[in-house]
N, C-alpha and C positions, 0 to 999 in steps of 0.2 A: 351491695359491696362486691358480690360475685360478678355482677354484670360489669361493674367498673373495672375489676381486675381482668375480666375477659376482653373488654375493649382495649385496655392498655396492652395486653399481650398481642392482640391482633395488630394494633398500631405498630408495635415494635417489629413484629414479623414482616409487615408490609414495608416498613422502612428498610429493613435488612434486605428483603427481596429486591426492592427498587434499587438500593445501593449496589447490590451484586450484579443486577442487570446493567446498570450504568457503567460499571467497571469491567464488564465482560469482554470489552474490546482490548483491554490492557494485556499486552503480550510482550515477550522479549525475543528479539531476533537472535537466533543462536550464532555463535562464532562459526564462520564458514571458510571453506577453501573450495572455490568453484571455478570452472573454466568457462570463458565466454565463447560466443559463436565464432570468434576468430582464433581460438586456441590459446588465449592469454589467461593465465591463472590470476585469480583475485582472492584476497583474504580480507576479513574484517579489520585486521591489524593495520593494513596499509592505509586505511581511511581514518585512523585514530587522530590524526591532526586536523581533520575536518570537524567543524561544529556539528554538522548533520549530514546524513546521506538520505537521498530520496529514492525509494525503490518502487518501480512501476511493475505491475504484474502483466507479463506478456503472454500471448498465446497466438500461434500462427493460425491465420484464417478467421480470427474473431473480428467481425465488422466493427464493433465498438472500440476494440483495442486499436484497430488500424486507424479509425477516424480520430482517436485521441492523440495519436503520435505528434501531429504538428503543434498542438497546444502544449504538450509536454516539452517539446523541443524549444518552443518560445519561452517557456518558464525557465528551462535550463539556461538559455542564453541570457536571461535577465538576472539570474541569481548565482551563476557559477563563479562570479568574482567576489561572492560573499562567503567564501570558504565552505561551500556546499557541493557535494558530488552527487551526480545523478546516474542511476543504474536501472537496468531492467532485470527481472527474474522470470525465468520460464520453468515451470514445474509440470507442464502438460506431458502426460504419458506418451502421447502420439508424436510429440515434436522431438526429432533428433537434431543434431548439429547441422547437417546439410539443409534440412528444411528450415531451420531458424535462420541460417545464413542467407538462404534465398529470399525469405520474407524480409530480412533486413535490407537486402539489395533492392528488392522491388518497391519497398516503401520508404527508402532513404533513411533508415534508422541508423544513426551513428552513435548510439549509446552501447556500452558493453551489455550484451544480453547473457546473463549468467545462467547456465543450465543446471538446474537443481534436480538431477537425475533420480535421486532417491526420495525426493520431496520432503526431506527432513527440515529444510530451511522454511519452506512454505508452511509446513505443519506448526513449526515453532511460532510463526507469525500469526497463525489463524487465518491464512489466506482462503478466500472463498471464490473470488471471481477475477477475471482479467480486468484491466483498466483501472483497478484499484491502486491507490498510491499510499505509501507508508513513509513517514518521516521518522528516522531512526537516529538515536545517539550512538555513534560508532564506538565510543569508549565503553559503554555499558550494555549496548544492545537494546536499550529501552525504546519502545515505540511510543512516540509522543503525539502522533496523528495517524489516522487511517481513514480513507474515504475516497470519494470521486474527485477528479480534478476540478470539475465545475458542474453546472447543471444543464449543459448544452445538449447532452446526448442521453437518449433513452432507448428502450426497445422499439424499433421501427419509427423513431422520432429523432429529429435534429433541429434544434432551435437556432435561429440566426443570431439572436441576442442572448447573451449570457447574463443571468441575474445574480448568480452567486459564484465567486471564484474561490472555491474551498481551499485548494492547495496554496494559491498565492496568499490568501488571508492567513492560513496556518503558518506558512513560512515567515511572514511578517511578525506573527505573534511569537513564535518560538525564538526568533532572532532577537526579539525585544525582551525575552525572558518571561513571557506571559504563558499561562496555561490555556489550553483550548477546551471549550465546553463541547464535548463530543455528543451531547444530547441534541445539539443543533445541527449535527452533520448527518445527512441521509445515507442510506445504504448505497453502495456502488452498483451501477448497472454494468453488466459484462457477461462473458461466457463463464459458466461454472467450470471450475478446475476439478477434474476427476482425480481422486486419490486411490492409490493401491489399498486394498483391504489390509488392515493392520492386525 
């Protein structure tokens, strides 16, 4: 009897731990008022009429972030007429506006790159690395997807063929009202975002 009770308790604890780990990615993007690299102010409220916003984590000088830009641009071009807005967020301590603006010019980045100077927006989202993308409901701030754009880039590797288009698949799913199984989404590859000590 005692052994049965012990096994039951262990099973419940394991289920609770697994559930907590599975939901660990769930965050809410805080309401924001940020200035982009061209000096234009943006707020969450101005995107309230969009079904979703897609936020790409930018960092000047990060090779994976630079290599991912053309794919992100291509996805933007394919989905922007579906009431979705695409943004970039820079929370790098070492990146000031002039440096971000130069990076944007050098790599033909035409997205608004919002400067999260106090890193509070990135913290609210659970940001860890550059080149990670988030799909956000702009009316609630709820994050419905986070992960890599696809599986083409890794550390010191670059595939010619892409086997998994995580962002495209996620956008198709959320636009169809479907939930995304985040257990099937791998961690993003990119440069670590350093945070101020809190």
